[in-house]
C-alpha angles and dihedrals in degrees: 000000000000090000090048090052088052091051090048089052092052092046092047091052090053095045098041096092089059092055103032120058114220111270095018100123092171093058090043089056093045092049095052094041088054090052090047092050091048091053093044090051092048096049094036091055092050092047092047092048092049091047092051093049096044114105094191116096089199093054092047090050089049090053091050090051094051093046092044091053093047103042096074091063090053091050091049089050090052091048094053090043090060101035105043098053089043089058094045127349090217090065089072085086089069094054099085090057093046092046092052092045093049092044090052091051089051091052090049089051091052094043097097088066097042138060115302091241088063086083089069090053090050091049090051091054093047094048093043091047090051090050091049090051093047093046107025095169129241099246129048094227093062092040091052091048091051091046092050090047093050095049094037095051093040095050093044088052090049090051090052092049091049092046093051090049095057109109112246125208115249113246 
């Protein structure tokens, strides 16, 4: 599901110009919030289903810890998504950088419960978010493409790290 979310991010970045007219910050925000909600629903459903099926109290506690460490970054992302455009619609151009930065901080917060290499994924999101904030882009199409590329590449890297960390049976 993390790899699928990454693929959705890449696809959304590529498709955004077809759905968001240039200069329409409100539609830009709505488009990306829809993509975020889709990915949260996808991954949340998989996590909840795994949690419900898991007989191990330790594994369920581990899941609660990871989710508990990560949820505050999602809530902070929702807060800035509502408050910045309400203050000034032009500030919506800063949201992709803030989202990546907050997501990276959430991954860093969850890192003690995940694979060590997850720290590199978190660092990628923090650096990419900082770059998106420093160079937000003049047009929404390029900004959306950059945003989709950051989240797509970051989530695909996270999926690879998680896949490589899954214990394999010895043959």
